[in-house]
C-alpha positions in Angstrom: 13.9 -13.4 -33.4 14.3 -11.6 -30.2 15.2 -7.9 -30.5 18.5 -6.7 -29.3 18.5 -5.7 -25.6 19.5 -2.1 -26.3 16.4 -1.8 -28.6 14.2 -3.3 -25.9 15.6 -0.9 -23.3 15.0 2.2 -25.6 11.5 1.0 -26.3 10.7 0.6 -22.6 12.2 3.9 -21.7 9.9 5.5 -24.3 6.8 4.0 -22.6 7.6 4.6 -19.0 5.5 7.8 -18.7 2.5 6.0 -20.2 2.9 3.2 -17.8 3.0 5.7 -14.9 -0.2 7.3 -16.2 -2.1 4.0 -16.4 -0.8 3.0 -12.9 -2.1 6.3 -11.5 -5.5 5.8 -13.1 -5.7 2.2 -11.8 -4.7 3.3 -8.3 -7.5 5.9 -8.2 -10.0 3.5 -9.6 -9.2 0.7 -7.2 -9.3 3.1 -4.3 -12.9 4.0 -5.3 -13.9 0.3 -5.8 -12.6 -0.6 -2.3 -13.7 2.6 -0.5 -16.6 0.9 1.3 -14.7 -2.0 2.6 -13.3 -2.2 6.1 -9.7 -3.0 7.1 -8.0 -1.7 3.9 -4.6 -0.4 5.0 -3.2 0.7 1.6 -3.8 0.7 -2.1 -1.0 1.6 -4.5 0.4 1.0 -8.0 3.7 1.5 -9.6 5.3 1.1 -13.0 8.4 -1.1 -13.3 11.7 0.8 -13.4 13.9 0.5 -16.5 16.6 -1.3 -14.6 14.2 -3.8 -13.1 12.5 -4.4 -16.4 15.8 -5.0 -18.2 17.0 -7.4 -15.5 13.8 -9.4 -16.0 14.0 -9.2 -19.8 17.5 -10.8 -19.6 16.2 -13.8 -17.6 17.1 -17.2 -19.0 15.2 -20.5 -18.7 16.7 -23.9 -19.7 19.5 -22.2 -21.6 17.4 -19.8 -23.6 15.7 -16.4 -23.1 12.6 -16.7 -20.9 10.8 -14.0 -22.9 10.9 -13.8 -26.7 8.8 -10.6 -26.6 9.5 -9.0 -23.2 7.8 -5.7 -24.0 4.5 -7.6 -24.4 5.0 -10.7 -22.2 6.3 -9.2 -18.9 3.1 -8.8 -16.9 4.2 -6.6 -14.1 5.2 -3.5 -16.1 2.3 -2.1 -14.2 1.6 -3.6 -10.8 -0.6 -2.9 -7.8 -0.9 -4.0 -4.3 -3.7 -4.0 -1.7 -2.8 -4.4 1.9 -5.5 -5.6 4.3 -5.6 -6.3 8.1 -6.9 -9.9 8.1 -6.8 -12.9 5.9 -10.6 -12.9 5.6 -10.4 -9.4 4.1 -8.7 -10.8 1.0 -12.0 -12.5 0.0 -13.9 -9.2 0.3 -11.4 -7.5 -2.0 -11.7 -10.3 -4.6 -15.5 -10.0 -4.5 -15.3 -6.3 -5.1 -13.0 -6.8 -8.1 -15.0 -9.6 -9.6 -17.4 -7.4 -11.7 -15.0 -4.5 -12.2 -11.7 -5.8 -13.7 -11.5 -8.8 -16.0 -9.0 -11.3 -14.8 -6.6 -13.3 -17.0 -5.2 -15.4 -14.1 -5.7 -15.9 -10.4 -3.4 -17.7 -8.0 -2.8 -17.9 -4.3 0.9 -18.6 -3.7 2.0 -20.4 -0.6 4.6 -23.0 0.5 4.2 -26.3 -1.4 4.2 -28.4 1.8 2.1 -28.0 4.9 5.3 -28.4 7.0 6.9 -25.3 5.3 6.4 -21.6 5.7 7.4 -19.4 2.7 6.1 -16.6 0.5 2.3 -16.3 0.7 0.2 -13.8 -1.3 -2.8 -13.7 -3.6 -1.9 -12.8 -7.2 -4.3 -11.7 -9.8 -3.4 -10.8 -13.4 -6.0 -8.4 -14.9 -6.6 -7.4 -18.5 -5.7 -3.8 -19.5 -8.8 -2.4 -21.2 -9.0 0.8 -23.4 -10.8 2.8 -20.7 -7.8 2.5 -18.5 -5.4 4.1 -21.0 -4.6 7.5 -22.4 -5.0 7.9 -26.2 -1.3 7.6 -26.8 -1.5 3.9 -25.6 -2.8 2.9 -29.0 0.5 4.0 -30.6 2.6 1.6 -28.5 4.4 -1.3 -30.3 3.9 -4.6 -28.4 2.0 -3.0 -25.4 1.4 -5.2 -22.3 -2.0 -6.8 -22.3 -2.2 -7.2 -18.6 -1.1 -5.9 -15.2 -0.4 -7.6 -11.9 -2.3 -7.1 -8.6 -1.2 -8.5 -5.3 -3.4 -8.7 -2.3 -1.7 -9.3 1.1 -2.2 -9.0 4.8 0.1 -6.7 6.6 1.9 -9.6 8.2 2.5 -11.2 4.8 3.8 -7.9 3.4 6.1 -7.3 6.4 7.8 -10.6 5.7 7.8 -10.7 1.9 9.4 -7.3 1.3 12.8 -8.0 3.0 12.5 -11.7 1.9 12.6 -10.6 -1.7 16.1 -9.1 -1.2 17.3 -12.2 0.6 15.9 -14.4 -2.1 18.0 -12.8 -4.8 21.1 -13.7 -2.9 19.9 -17.0 -1.5 22.8 -19.0 -2.9 25.2 -17.2 -0.6 23.2 -17.5 2.6 24.3 -19.7 5.4 22.1 -22.5 6.7 21.4 -20.6 9.9 20.2 -17.6 7.8 17.9 -19.8 5.8 16.4 -21.1 9.1 15.9 -17.5 10.2 13.9 -16.8 7.0 11.6 -19.8 7.6 11.3 -18.8 11.3 10.2 -15.3 10.2 7.7 -16.7 7.7 6.2 -19.0 10.4 6.0 -16.0 12.7 4.1 -14.0 10.1 1.7 -16.9 9.5 1.1 -17.1 13.3 0.4 -13.4 13.6 -2.2 -13.6 10.8 -3.8 -16.6 12.5 -4.0 -14.9 15.9 -5.3 -11.7 14.4 -8.0 -13.6 12.5 -9.1 -15.4 15.7 -9.2 -12.1 17.7 -11.1 -10.4 15.0 -13.7 -13.2 15.0 -14.0 -12.9 18.8 -14.5 -9.2 18.6 -17.2 -9.6 15.9 -19.0 -12.1 18.2 -19.0 -9.5 21.0 -20.5 -6.8 18.8 -22.9 -9.1 17.1 -23.8 -11.9 19.5 -25.8 -14.9 18.1 
């Protein structure tokens, strides 16, 4: 049976510093892995706040709790993000990671219809291995087995961050506001497309066939 929420909160509060330690280790390691790649704007990791974790732990799905064991099942207790200049740079980041961090899941999220523009990002769920963790990690009850990594272009990131706040309150938005969200998403997609084309033209100038 699912533990009481107050017990879950106390257990999570007790592990926050360990999560921060692992996040710091992963940020440094990923920075080293990607050091030779061009067009990397930023690499950073964070541990999930207590308030955000509890909000997610309370989530319901079809009338029952979404997570029976949230301390173990919630995958983004540790999460990282890589921001790149161009769409093609995402492939380079994934190749660099392929032999370094074992993946549990990979997904590119985009609008379900070609006629729509919505949230777009590359998600990878990676396995937490012993070499990533301090010795105290072994004492955790129900430790997370994975962490989340997002790889985005700068345009995708510029749209998705404010969109996340709007999404939480989507039921109260007017139709005109919904249209503005889709317009902004289409604009971000267009920016990425134009930058990609310009980058290709520049590369042809410097490396003519």
